[in-house]
N, C-alpha and C positions, 0 to 999 in steps of 0.2 A: 873306819867307823863312819856312820852317817846318822843323821837325825831320823827318827822314826815317827815323829808327829806329823799327821796329815795337815795340809794347809786348811786353815779356817778363813776363807776369803770373807773380808768384812771391811766396812768403811774405816779409814784411818784419818787421824787429825793431820792437818797440813802445817800446823804450828804447834811447836812444843814449848811450853812455858814451864819454867822451874827456877832453880837457884844454883849458883856455883857454890863451891865449898867455902867461899869467902862470905856467903850470904847475899851476894848480889843477884837481883832478879835478872833473868835472861830469857831470851826468846830465840828459838831456832825455827826458821821457815824451811819447809821441805819444798823445794822448787824443781828438783830433778830427782831421778831415781836415787833413793836414799836407803842406806844400810844402817839400821839402828842396832847397836850392840848393847844389850842390857847386861850389866855386870854386877857382881856382888862381892862382898868381902870374903876373904878366906877361900878363894876359888882359883885353882891352878890354871884352868882354861881361861878365866877372866884375866889373870895376870899376864898370860901369854898374849892375849889380844891387846892388852894395854901397852905392851912393850914391842909390838910388831912394828916394823919399819914403815916409813911413808911409801905410798904407792901400792901397798899390799892389796888394796881393794880398788884399784883403778877403775874408773867408770861409774863409781858410786860416790855420792856425798855420804861421808861416814859421820855418825853422831853416836856418842857414848852416853848412855843413861844409867844412873845408879839405882839399884834396887834397895839400897841401904844407906843410912847415914853413918854407919858404924866406923868406916875407915875413910880417910881422906885419900882419894885416888889421884890427887894432883902430884903425888910423889912419882907417878909414872909419866908426868909431862903431858897428860891428855886433858882436854877440856871435857870433863864429865859433868853432866847436868843431873841434879836431883829433882825428880818430878813425879810424884805419885799420881798426879792427874794424867800425865802422858801415859804412864804404865797402865792406868785404869782404862783410858780411851783405847789403847792398843790391845787391851785384854791380855796382857802378859801374865802368864801363870807362874812359871817357875824359872827364874834366871839360873844359870846364864842361857840366854837365848839371843837369836838374831831375828830381826824382822825387816823385810824389804817392803818399802812403800813406794808405789808409783803415783806421784801427784797428778799425773794426767788422768788417771782413773779414780784417784781419791781413795785408794784402798790398799790393803795388805795383799801383796802378790806372792810372798814367800815368807816362810818362818821355820825355825827349827831350833833344837837344842844345840849348844855349842860344845864341841869337844876340842877342836883346835882350829887354827886359822886355815890350814889347807882344806879341811873338811868344809868350812864355811865357803871358801872360794869355789870349791867344786859344786856345792849345792846352789850357789847364786849365779854361777857363770851364764846359765841359759838366759837370764834376764837381760843380759847385755846384748843379746842377739835379737831380741824382739823389738 
């Protein structure tokens, strides 16, 4: 399976501001090639991404963003940030999605729907070679 959404190249924020599920304000700076995984509650593909082992996306800084406040994702042991402003700035439409941001260009260089981790790895691999 692969994502069928065409890339919409556009400017990307280089700082993501939001809150942890404890309500603590947080900020994530995108300083190298970054994979943003936007997850939502009640989604098997999201749960699979949240439980994947370390190193699954080597070469990328990985950040998890929540599209919903409904469920506390910390039960998966991941640092998930709630940030509607980041989702708006990234123009995320329908989670679960992945977005690759290249801070050197200041823009989104890849994006797509998430079906599973292998599919995401395959679709983003070429960005490690550029």
